[in-house]
C-alpha positions in Angstrom: 112.8 94.6 105.6 115.8 92.2 104.9 119.3 93.8 105.1 121.7 92.9 102.1 123.3 90.3 104.1 120.5 88.5 105.1 119.1 88.1 101.6 122.8 87.0 100.7 122.6 84.4 103.6 118.8 83.4 102.8 119.5 82.8 98.9 122.5 80.7 99.7 120.6 78.7 102.1 118.1 78.3 99.5 120.4 77.2 96.8 122.4 74.7 99.7 119.6 72.8 101.0 118.0 69.9 99.1 115.0 68.3 98.7 112.4 68.7 101.6 114.8 71.0 103.5 114.5 73.7 100.9 110.7 73.7 100.9 110.3 73.6 104.7 113.2 76.8 104.2 111.0 78.6 101.3 107.8 78.0 103.1 109.4 79.7 106.1 111.6 82.4 104.4 108.1 83.0 102.2 106.1 84.1 105.6 109.2 86.5 106.2 108.8 87.9 102.8 105.1 88.2 103.4 106.0 90.2 106.5 108.6 92.1 104.9 106.2 93.4 101.8 103.5 94.8 104.6 106.3 96.6 106.2 107.3 97.7 102.6 103.9 99.3 101.9 103.8 100.9 105.3 107.1 102.6 104.7 106.6 106.5 104.1 110.3 107.4 102.9 110.3 106.9 99.1 113.9 106.9 99.2 114.5 103.9 101.7 111.7 101.8 100.1 113.2 102.4 96.6 116.5 100.7 97.9 115.0 98.3 100.0 112.4 96.7 97.4 114.7 95.0 94.5 116.1 92.7 97.6 112.9 91.5 98.1 111.9 91.2 94.6 115.2 89.2 93.9 114.8 87.1 96.8 111.2 86.2 95.3 112.9 85.4 92.3 115.3 83.0 94.1 112.4 81.0 95.7 110.4 80.8 92.7 113.2 79.2 90.8 113.0 76.3 93.3 109.0 76.4 93.6 108.0 78.3 90.5 103.8 77.5 91.0 103.9 78.9 94.2 100.5 81.1 93.7 101.4 83.2 96.9 105.0 83.5 95.8 103.9 84.5 92.1 101.5 87.2 93.4 104.0 89.0 95.5 106.1 89.3 93.0 103.6 90.3 90.5 102.6 93.2 93.2 106.3 93.9 93.8 107.5 94.7 90.3 104.4 96.4 89.3 104.4 98.2 92.3 108.1 99.4 91.6 107.4 100.5 88.2 104.4 102.7 89.1 105.9 104.2 92.1 109.5 105.0 91.1 110.0 104.2 87.2 106.7 105.7 86.0 107.3 109.0 84.6 110.8 109.4 84.7 112.3 105.9 83.0 109.2 104.5 81.1 111.4 102.1 79.3 112.2 100.5 82.4 108.7 100.6 83.8 107.6 99.1 80.7 109.6 96.2 81.4 108.8 95.7 85.1 105.6 96.0 84.3 105.8 93.1 81.6 107.8 91.4 84.6 104.7 91.6 87.0 102.3 90.7 84.4 104.3 87.0 83.4 104.3 86.4 87.1 100.8 86.9 87.3 100.3 84.9 84.0 102.0 82.0 85.6 98.9 81.8 88.5 96.3 82.2 85.5 97.9 79.4 83.5 98.1 77.0 86.0 94.2 76.6 85.7 93.7 75.2 81.6 90.2 76.7 81.3 91.3 80.0 82.3 94.5 79.7 79.8 92.2 78.8 76.9 89.9 81.7 77.6 93.1 83.8 77.7 94.4 82.6 74.4 90.8 82.8 73.0 88.7 86.2 72.1 87.6 89.0 74.7 84.3 87.3 75.1 85.6 83.8 75.8 87.6 85.5 78.9 84.3 87.2 79.8 82.4 83.9 79.4 85.1 81.9 81.8 85.3 85.0 84.2 81.8 84.6 84.8 82.3 81.2 86.7 85.1 82.4 88.8 85.1 83.7 92.4 87.1 85.7 95.1 89.7 83.1 95.4 90.6 84.1 91.8 91.1 88.0 92.6 94.4 88.3 93.4 96.1 86.8 90.8 93.4 88.2 87.9 94.1 91.7 89.8 98.0 92.3 89.6 97.8 90.3 86.4 95.5 92.9 84.7 97.3 95.9 86.9 100.6 95.0 85.3 99.1 94.4 82.0 97.5 97.4 81.6 99.9 99.5 83.3 102.2 98.3 80.4 99.7 99.2 77.6 98.8 102.6 78.8 103.0 103.1 78.2 102.5 101.7 74.8 99.7 103.2 73.4 101.4 103.8 70.1 101.9 99.9 69.7 98.7 98.5 68.0 99.8 94.8 69.3 100.0 96.0 72.7 96.4 98.5 72.5 94.6 95.2 71.0 95.1 93.4 74.8 93.1 96.1 76.5 89.8 94.6 75.9 91.3 91.2 77.9 92.6 93.5 80.9 89.4 95.3 81.0 87.3 91.9 81.4 89.6 91.1 83.9 89.3 94.5 85.8 85.3 94.4 85.4 85.6 90.9 87.0 87.4 92.2 90.2 85.0 95.0 90.5 82.2 92.7 90.2 83.3 89.9 92.8 85.2 92.0 95.1 84.9 95.3 94.4 87.0 96.5 97.7 90.0 94.3 96.9 93.1 97.2 97.1 91.0 100.1 98.4 88.5 99.6 95.2 91.8 99.3 92.9 89.9 97.5 89.9 87.3 100.9 89.9 90.3 103.2 90.4 91.7 101.4 87.0 88.5 101.1 85.4 88.0 105.0 85.9 91.5 105.5 84.6 90.7 103.7 81.5 87.3 105.1 80.6 88.7 108.3 81.5 92.2 108.8 79.6 90.8 108.3 76.2 88.7 111.0 74.2 85.1 110.0 73.7 86.1 109.7 69.8 88.5 106.4 70.9 86.0 104.9 73.4 86.2 106.9 76.1 83.2 107.5 78.6 83.6 110.0 81.2 80.5 109.4 82.8 81.6 105.8 83.6 84.7 107.2 84.4 83.5 109.3 86.9 81.2 106.9 88.5 84.1 104.3 89.0 86.5 107.1 90.4 83.6 107.6 93.1 83.3 104.0 93.9 87.1 103.8 94.5 86.9 106.7 96.7 83.7 105.3 98.6 85.3 102.1 99.1 88.5 103.7 100.6 86.8 106.2 102.5 88.9 108.4 100.7 92.0 107.4 102.4 93.7 106.0 99.6 95.2 108.8 97.6 96.4 107.6 94.3 92.6 107.2 93.4 92.5 111.3 93.6 95.7 111.6 91.6 94.4 109.1 88.5 91.0 110.9 89.0 92.5 114.0 88.1 95.2 113.0 85.7 92.5 111.2 83.3 88.9 112.3 84.2 89.6 116.0 85.2 92.1 116.9 82.3 89.8 114.7 79.4 86.8 117.0 80.9 88.9 120.1 81.1 87.7 120.5 84.6 90.7 122.9 86.1 89.0 123.5 89.2 88.2 119.8 90.1 91.8 118.6 89.1 93.0 121.7 91.8 90.4 120.2 94.1 91.5 116.4 93.9 95.2 117.2 94.1 95.2 119.4 96.6 93.1 117.3 98.5 96.4 114.8 98.0 98.8 117.7 99.2 96.8 117.9 102.6 95.9 114.5 103.6 98.6 113.0 106.2 100.3 110.0 105.3 98.9 108.3 108.6 95.5 108.4 107.3 96.2 104.9 106.1 99.0 103.8 108.2 99.4 100.2 106.3 99.8 102.0 103.0 101.8 104.9 103.7 104.1 104.2 100.8 101.3 104.5 98.9 100.3 107.8 99.6 103.4 109.1 99.6 103.6 108.0 96.2 100.5 109.8 95.4 101.8 112.7 97.0 104.5 113.3 95.0 102.9 112.2 91.5 100.5 115.1 92.7 102.8 117.8 93.4 104.3 117.1 89.8 101.1 117.2 88.3 100.3 120.4 90.0 103.6 122.2 88.5 102.7 121.2 85.0 99.0 122.1 85.5 99.3 124.3 82.2 100.4 121.5 80.2 96.8 120.1 80.7 94.6 123.3 80.6 
C-alpha cells in the first residue's frame, strides 16, 4: 500500500513531468500500483483495507488523465471501484455503492469501446453482443468481466429502475462469455455471478434454480471451495429462493469456520465474506 505522502508526491510527479518522462513515470508507478493491489487483496483487516484503497484509486485516476486509454490502468480502476462498492458500501450505503459500481462499469466500458466492433455490438441488441462475443478469446476476458461485474452489481441494486433492468441481458451475455472462454477467471467469478442472477429472481420473473445451483457448484469446484464469497451468494440467492433453511445455515457456517489463510492472496475477499455471512445469519428470520 502507498502512504498518503507517497501518493501526494507521486501525483505531483506525474503532473509536473512532461512528455516521455511522464510516460516512463506512469509505467513505473503502474507497476507499483499493481503490487499495491496485490497487497490490498491479501489484506485481512477490513478497516485497514477500507482506509487504504481510496488512495490507490485516486492515484489510478491521476495516471489515467495522462494515459486515458491504458488498458491495464483501466482494468485496475474498474476492479478497484467495484471491489470497494461490494466490500464496504453495499448493504450499508446502497446509493454510494451504485455510484461506485457505475464508476467501475465506465472504466471497464472505456476498455471495450476502444474496439470498434465490440462498441457497435454493445449499442445493438443482446443478440448482436452474443454474436460479437463468439469471436472473442481470453485476451478480452478481464475487461469484459469487470465491466459486467460492475454493471450487473449496479443493476441488482437498481431493480426498481426499468432502464437498468433492461441492460441485464447484455451483462448476462458478457458473463456467459467469460464462463465459456475462461471459466476459472477470478476463482470462477462468472459462474458465481450467473448463479446469483438465476437464483435471485422467482421463476415467474425468469429465475431458474437448477441453473443457479449448477453455476454455484461449478464456481466452488473451480476455487476448490476456497473463495468464500461463493458460499455467501449461494446462500443469499439460491438457498433463500428455494427456501432451504438447512442449506442456508450450512453454507454460511462453512464461511464462518473456514480460516482466512485458506486463500492467502484473497484474504480480503474472504474477510468480506465472513462479515456478510454473519449479517445474513443474524437476519435469517427475515428470509425464512
